[in-house]
KELUMDO-507629 format. One record per residue (C-alpha): residue number from 1; residue in one letter; x, y, z negated. Coordinates in steps of 0.1 Angstrom, whole numbers, padded with zeros to 4 digits, m for minus. Example, Ala and Ser with C-alpha at 12.3 -4.5 7.8 and 13.67 -1.06 7.14 Angstrom:
REM residues 2
(r 1, 'A', (0123, m0045, m0078))
(r 2, 'S', (0137, m0011, m0071))
REM end
This chain:
REM residues 60
(r 1, 'X', (1120, 0938, m1019))
(r 2, 'X', (1118, 0969, m1042))
(r 3, 'X', (1125, 0992, m1013))
(r 4, 'X', (1097, 0977, m0992))
(r 5, 'X', (1072, 0980, m1021))
(r 6, 'X', (1084, 1016, m1027))
(r 7, 'X', (1079, 1025, m0990))
(r 8, 'X', (1044, 1009, m0989))
(r 9, 'X', (1035, 1027, m1022))
(r 10, 'X', (1046, 1061, m1007))
(r 11, 'X', (1025, 1055, m0976))
(r 12, 'X', (0995, 1046, m0998))
(r 13, 'X', (1000, 1078, m1018))
(r 14, 'X', (1003, 1099, m0987))
(r 15, 'X', (0972, 1082, m0973))
(r 16, 'X', (0953, 1091, m1005))
(r 17, 'X', (0963, 1127, m1002))
(r 18, 'X', (0954, 1128, m0966))
(r 19, 'X', (0920, 1113, m0973))
(r 20, 'X', (0914, 1138, m1001))
(r 21, 'X', (0923, 1167, m0979))
(r 22, 'X', (0899, 1155, m0952))
(r 23, 'X', (0872, 1144, m0976))
(r 24, 'X', (0836, 1153, m0966))
(r 25, 'X', (0818, 1137, m0995))
(r 26, 'X', (0823, 1125, m1031))
(r 27, 'X', (0827, 1090, m1018))
(r 28, 'X', (0858, 1100, m0998))
(r 29, 'X', (0872, 1118, m1029))
(r 30, 'X', (0867, 1086, m1049))
(r 31, 'X', (0884, 1066, m1022))
(r 32, 'X', (0913, 1091, m1022))
(r 33, 'X', (0917, 1089, m1060))
(r 34, 'X', (0917, 1051, m1058))
(r 35, 'X', (0943, 1050, m1030))
(r 36, 'X', (0965, 1075, m1049))
(r 37, 'X', (0962, 1055, m1082))
(r 38, 'X', (0970, 1022, m1065))
(r 39, 'X', (0999, 1038, m1048))
(r 40, 'X', (1013, 1050, m1081))
(r 41, 'X', (1008, 1015, m1096))
(r 42, 'X', (1026, 0999, m1065))
(r 43, 'X', (1055, 1024, m1069))
(r 44, 'X', (1058, 1014, m1106))
(r 45, 'X', (1059, 0978, m1095))
(r 46, 'X', (1087, 0985, m1072))
(r 47, 'X', (1107, 1001, m1100))
(r 48, 'X', (1100, 0971, m1122))
(r 49, 'X', (1112, 0947, m1095))
(r 50, 'X', (1144, 0968, m1090))
(r 51, 'X', (1152, 0968, m1127))
(r 52, 'X', (1145, 0931, m1130))
(r 53, 'X', (1170, 0925, m1101))
(r 54, 'X', (1196, 0946, m1119))
(r 55, 'X', (1190, 0927, m1151))
(r 56, 'X', (1193, 0893, m1133))
(r 57, 'X', (1226, 0903, m1117))
(r 58, 'X', (1240, 0913, m1151))
(r 59, 'X', (1230, 0880, m1166))
(r 60, 'X', (1248, 0860, m1139))
REM end
């Protein structure tokens, strides 16, 4: 699960960078920043899921 979330987060970050590079207006730059930020949050969620899985395995 954490790997899937991590891959999707990386794709979202790359998409944000691509949109920023191809931005033609301020609206596109805002979209790119939002995509990048949400990708970073999703990546952090993947890390949290992985750590919770490790913790759950230690407890059992």
